[in-house]
N, C-alpha and C positions, 0 to 999 in steps of 0.2 A: 728556319723551320718554325711554324706556328706552334706555340705550346698549348696544351690542353687547358681550357679555362676552368675545368672542374677542380683542378688542384688549388686554384686561387679561391674558389668558392668555399672550400673546406678549410684551407690554411688561414684565410683572413677572417673567417667567422662571419660570412655574409648574411645580411638581412634579406633583401629582395632585389630581384633583377626584373626590369620591365623592358620589353622590346616592342617597338611600334614600327610596322612596315606599311608603307604607302606605295603600292605598285603604280598608281596613276602618276605620282610625282617622282617615282623612282628614287626613293630614299628610305633609309632605316635609321631609327633613333633608338639608342640604348640609354637607359637610366639605371645606374648601379647605385642602389640605396644601401649603403653599408650599415648605418646605425642612426637611429633617432633617439638614442638613450638620453641625450642632453637637450634635445629639442629638434625642430624641423631641420633637415639637412640643407646646407648651402654648399653648392659646388658649381664650378663653371661648366659651360657648354663648349666642348671641343669639336672643331670641324676641320679636320685635316684628312688627307687621302690615306686610306687603309687598303691594303691589298687583299684582305680577307676579313670576313665577319669575326672570326675568332681573335684576330689581331686587335680589332676595335674593342671587342669585349674584354680581352685581357687588359687593355689600356684603361678602360672604364673601371674595371674591378680594382686594379692597383691604385688608381687615382682616387676612387671613392674611399678606400681604406685610408689613404694618406690624409684625406680631408677630415676623417674622424679623429685621427691622431692630432691633426693641426688644431681643430676646434678644442679638443681636450687640453692640449698643451698650453693654449692661451686662455683656457677657462671661459670659453664662449658658450652661450646657451643654444648650441646647435650641434646637430649630428653631421655625419659625413656622407656625401654622395657626389656623383659626377655623371654628366651626360655626354654622349658622343653622337654626332650626326655623320652618317655615311651618305654623302650626296654625290651626284655625277661630277666628274672631273671638270667638264666644260659646262658650267651651270650659269645661265645669264641671270641678271638681277631680278627679273620678273619671277623666274622659277625659284630662285633662292628665297624671295619674300614669301612665296606660296608655301615652300617647305617650312620656313620658320613659323608661319601661321599655323600650319598643321601640327608642328611640334608644340606650339603654345596650347592648342586644343587638347593635345595628348597630356600635357602637364596638368590640366584641370582634372583629369581622371585620377590623379594621384592625391587629390584633396589636400594640397599644401604640405605634404610630407617632404617634398623636395622643392627647393627654390633655386632657380638657375641664374647664371651670371656670365660675364665675359670670360673667355679662356682662349687658348691658342686657336687661331683660325676664325674667331668671331670678334665683332666690334661692338661698341656701345649702340650703334645704329641698328645692329641685328637684334639687340635686346629690346629696343623700342618697337620693332616689328612684332616680336613675340608678345610684347605687352599689349598689343591690340586685341589679343585673344585670351590672356590670362593675367591674374594678379601675382602669380608665383614666379616672378622674375624681378631682378634688380636692374631697373632701367631708368634712364633720365626722365622719361615722361611721368613715371610714378613718383620719383623721389625729388624732382626739381633740383637735382645736384648732379655734377659729373660723376659717373659711376665706373670709370675705367680705373681699376685698382692697381695698375702697374706701378705708378709712382709710389704708392704706399708699400707695395711689396719691396721695392728697391730701398725704401727708407728702413724697413725692418732688417733687410740684409746688411745695410750699413751699420745698424746698431749691434748686430751679431758679430760683425767684423771688428767693431770697436772693442767689444768685450774680449775677443780673441787676441787682438793686438796688445791690449793691456796685460792679459794673462801670459802671453809669450814674452813680454818685456821688450817689445819693439819700440815703445815710446810713443810714436804717432804715425799717422797715415803717410807722412812724408818720408818715413824710413821703410816703407813697404812697397813691394812690387806685386801686382795682382795680374794673374793670367785669366782673362775673362773670356769664357766660351759662350757665345750667343749674343747677338746684337739686335734682338727684337725689342719690343716695347720696354720690358723691364731692364734688359741689358743696357739700353741706351740711357734710361733714367739713372741706372746705377753708375754708369760710366761718368755721367755729368756730376753726380753727387760725390763720387770718390775723387775725381780730379779737383773739385772745389776744396776737398779736404787735404789735397797735396799728394795723393797716391800716384804711383807710377803704374801705368796700365799698358799691357800688351793684350790685344784682343783678336778674336776671329769670329767668323760666321760662315755657314755654308752658302749663304747668299752673297755674291760679289757686290751687288748694289748696296746692301747694308754695310759691308766693309768700306766701300767707297764713301758712303755718307758719313760714317763714323770718323774715318780718317780726315775728311775735309772739315767736319764740325769740331772735332776735338783735338786734331793734330796728334793722334796716337799711333803707335806702331801696330801694324796689322800683319798677322802671319797666316799661313795656310791652316785649314782646320785640323789636319793631322799633326801639325807641329806645335799646337798649343800645349799639349801635355808635357812636353820636354822643356818648356820654358823655365829658366832659372827664376823662380818666383817664391814669394813667401806664402801666398794664398792662391789656390786654384778656385775660380768661381764659376761653377756650371750654371749657366743661365739659358740653356737651350731646352730641347725636349729631353725626356728621361732616358735612362739606360746608357749614358755615355761612359760611365765609370764601371769597368768590368775587368775580367782577368787579363785582357790584352792591354788595356790603357792604363790601369793603375800602376803597373811596374815602370811605365814611362815617366810618371810624375816626378818632378824635381821639387815641387812645393811641399812644405811640411804640414799644411793645413788646407782644409776644404770648407768653403762657405759660399753658398750660392742661392739662386732663386728657383732653379729647376725643381719640379716635382719628381720624386723617385729617380734621382740621378744615378743611383746604383742599380746595376743589374742584379736582381734578387737571386738569380740562379748561379751566381759566381762567388758566393761567400765573401762578399767584399769587406765585411767587418774584420775577418781574419787577415785579409790582404792589407788593410790599413794598419792593423796591429803590427804585422811583420815589417812594414816600412816606417813605423813610428809616425804615422800621419794622423793628425787630429781632424776628425770629421764632425762638423757641426750639422746635425740632422736637418734635412730640408724643411720638415714641418715646424721646426723651431725658428730657423732663420727666415723663412719666406712667409711668415704668418701675417705680415702687414696688410696684404691685400684682403685677406679674409676678415681681419679685424675691421678694416674700413667698411666693407660691405655689411658686416654684422651691425656696425654702428648705424649705418644708413637704414637698414631694415628695421631697427628698433627706434629710429628717430632720435638717436643720441647726438649730443653736440660734438663739434670737432675736437674739443679739449679731451673728451673721453677717448676718442680714437687716438689722438696724439700721445696721451699718457700710456695707453695700452701698447702702442707700438714701441714707445721708448722702453717699456718694460721688457722687451726682447733683450735689451742690453743686460738688464739685471738677471733675467732667467738664464741667459747664456753664461754669464759670469758665475752664477751659483753652480750650474752643472759642470762647468770647466773645473771649478775648485773641488767639487765632489768627485769627479772622475780622477783627478790627481791624487786625492786623499785615499780613495777606495780602490785605486788601480783597476778601474772599470772604464769601458768606452763611453763616450758621450751618447752614442746610439742606444746602448743598453739603458742608461739612466734616464734618457729622455722618454724612451718607450715605457719604462716603469712609471714615470711621472704621469704620462698620458693615461695609461691603464688604471692608475689609482684614481684619477679624476672620474673616469668612466664608471668604476666600481662604486664610487661614492654616490652616484646617481640612483643606485638600487633599482634601475629600470632595465628591462630586457632589451636586446636588439630588436629591430623592427620585425 
């Protein structure tokens, strides 16, 4: 059942919502601009199939809020926002390009308060098409650099895992089994990185072709999507779409820690923080672990060199370490402390929401 978007507008303290409908091209664009307190919002453009407008809006609202927390967590000069494109299911390349150009023109109306980038269902080539109409996009044509942030997201998750492994006393990645959910762009990069570090990986994806590719490329064990939760692992790594951790799936988990790249992996309606506490599961918040991609695009947007990006991503290790120690000392959850840190950064700005 689709949830009422108004509850998110109020609960998440939203700034502005923009909706652009183009009947001629048969598409709808939503830009959820949560906050510009720290600077112009950067957030990906998601283009997946939604069964209802409210479902797409809910996704945009939750993701936009997560981007605000992510930018604040990593002390970036950006706010949080997200865009969602609802396009026809069977859309040819010509129509898709026209839709992307129309979306680019729509972004110009927002006057630089929101900068878009790659997300689920979009590719760097799509950003190049958008860039023919607007400067408010992180695209290869503008930046003269590859702008697919997936690799950098995976690196950030690796550093968060490294801090967790040290905190838990596992010694090294070679002593750790990771149940990896999702073999998309980030999941595949993460798989490669973790295997190089000696980790043992058991993975899944809802797409059989992705599973086959990963099995052949990395020679890893693949399980059915529903079986991934009950794998005897040290770390569960959600790297698919959001909401996979809920009142039904969390009790199935055998892992004692969760670190992954998925945005909003926890179903907010299921009080997951209490469920983690009951099972003594350490949850490293998504906006802490998966910040590498945003750090990368923020660096590109500001024309900063790669060393700034690399150092900032490596700092995910340090910040995760610090919050794990504080959580143990104060008997608080990582989620609570991470949220408090992000809100403190936002309050320091002394600027209102958009």
